[in-house]
C-alpha positions as a Markdown table, in Angstrom:
| # | Residue | x | y | z |
|---|---|---|---|---|
| 1 | Met | -119.9 | 7.0 | 72.8 |
| 2 | Ile | -116.8 | 8.2 | 75.1 |
| 3 | Met | -115.5 | 5.2 | 77.2 |
| 4 | Thr | -112.9 | 4.8 | 79.8 |
| 5 | Phe | -110.1 | 2.9 | 80.2 |
| 6 | Asn | -111.6 | 1.3 | 83.0 |
| 7 | Glu | -114.3 | -0.2 | 80.3 |
| 8 | Leu | -111.5 | -1.8 | 78.3 |
| 9 | Lys | -110.8 | -4.6 | 81.0 |
| 10 | Ile | -107.2 | -3.6 | 81.4 |
| 11 | Thr | -105.3 | -5.1 | 84.1 |
| 12 | Asp | -105.0 | -2.8 | 87.6 |
| 13 | Pro | -101.4 | -1.9 | 87.5 |
| 14 | Ile | -101.5 | -0.7 | 83.8 |
| 15 | Leu | -104.8 | 1.0 | 84.6 |
| 16 | Lys | -103.2 | 2.7 | 87.4 |
| 17 | Ala | -100.1 | 3.8 | 85.6 |
| 18 | Ile | -102.3 | 5.2 | 82.8 |
| 19 | Gly | -104.3 | 7.1 | 85.3 |
| 20 | Glu | -101.1 | 8.5 | 86.9 |
| 21 | Lys | -100.0 | 10.0 | 83.8 |
| 22 | Gly | -103.4 | 11.7 | 83.3 |
| 23 | Tyr | -104.9 | 9.5 | 80.8 |
| 24 | Leu | -108.7 | 9.4 | 81.3 |
| 25 | Thr | -110.0 | 8.4 | 78.1 |
| 26 | Pro | -108.6 | 6.3 | 75.3 |
| 27 | Thr | -108.5 | 7.4 | 71.7 |
| 28 | Pro | -110.6 | 6.1 | 68.9 |
| 29 | Ile | -107.8 | 3.6 | 67.9 |
| 30 | Gln | -107.4 | 2.5 | 71.4 |
| 31 | Gln | -111.0 | 2.1 | 72.1 |
| 32 | Lys | -111.1 | -0.1 | 68.8 |
| 33 | Gly | -107.6 | -1.6 | 69.2 |
| 34 | Ile | -107.3 | -2.7 | 72.9 |
| 35 | Pro | -110.1 | -5.1 | 73.1 |
| 36 | Val | -108.9 | -6.9 | 69.8 |
| 37 | Ala | -105.4 | -7.3 | 71.2 |
| 38 | Leu | -106.7 | -8.3 | 74.5 |
| 39 | Asp | -108.8 | -11.2 | 72.8 |
| 40 | Gly | -105.4 | -12.2 | 71.1 |
| 41 | Arg | -106.8 | -11.4 | 67.6 |
| 42 | Asp | -104.6 | -9.8 | 64.7 |
| 43 | Met | -105.4 | -6.1 | 64.0 |
| 44 | Leu | -104.2 | -3.7 | 61.6 |
| 45 | Gly | -104.7 | 0.0 | 63.1 |
| 46 | Ile | -104.5 | 3.1 | 60.8 |
| 47 | Ala | -104.6 | 6.5 | 62.5 |
| 48 | Gln | -102.6 | 9.7 | 62.1 |
| 49 | Thr | -99.4 | 10.4 | 63.9 |
| 50 | Gly | -100.0 | 11.2 | 68.0 |
| 51 | Thr | -103.4 | 9.5 | 68.0 |
| 52 | Gly | -102.3 | 6.6 | 70.4 |
| 53 | Lys | -101.3 | 3.6 | 68.1 |
| 54 | Thr | -98.4 | 2.8 | 70.1 |
| 55 | Ala | -100.4 | 2.6 | 73.5 |
| 56 | Ala | -103.3 | 0.7 | 71.6 |
| 57 | Phe | -100.7 | -1.9 | 71.1 |
| 58 | Ala | -98.4 | -1.5 | 74.2 |
| 59 | Ile | -101.2 | -1.3 | 76.7 |
| 60 | Pro | -102.8 | -4.8 | 76.1 |
| 61 | Val | -99.1 | -6.7 | 75.5 |
| 62 | Tyr | -98.1 | -5.3 | 78.9 |
| 63 | Gly | -101.6 | -6.4 | 80.5 |
| 64 | Leu | -101.1 | -9.8 | 79.2 |
| 65 | Tyr | -97.6 | -10.1 | 80.2 |
| 66 | His | -98.9 | -9.1 | 83.7 |
| 67 | Leu | -101.5 | -11.9 | 83.6 |
| 68 | Cys | -99.1 | -14.4 | 82.4 |
| 69 | Cys | -96.7 | -13.5 | 85.3 |
| 70 | Gln | -99.4 | -14.0 | 87.9 |
| 71 | Lys | -100.4 | -17.4 | 86.5 |
| 72 | Cys | -96.7 | -18.7 | 86.3 |
| 73 | Gly | -96.0 | -17.4 | 89.5 |
| 74 | Arg | -93.3 | -15.0 | 88.4 |
| 75 | Ile | -92.5 | -11.6 | 89.7 |
| 76 | Tyr | -94.0 | -8.6 | 87.8 |
| 77 | His | -92.1 | -5.2 | 88.3 |
| 78 | Glu | -94.4 | -2.4 | 88.4 |
């Protein structure tokens, strides 16, 4: 089943940046890893080079950072 980044519950600024770079659908490692990371759970992802492992980690980290900044009243630079 193909899903979109919208379905992964990524924050709007991060979702916008992903779209501006032309990414429409997450890779399999991103589909499985992003929800786990957003839930704050530990994960181990193994996939070939070039399959999006770094983004599977970084997208949720930046998204959670954005949410924390909003809650604390800090300025988030997009």
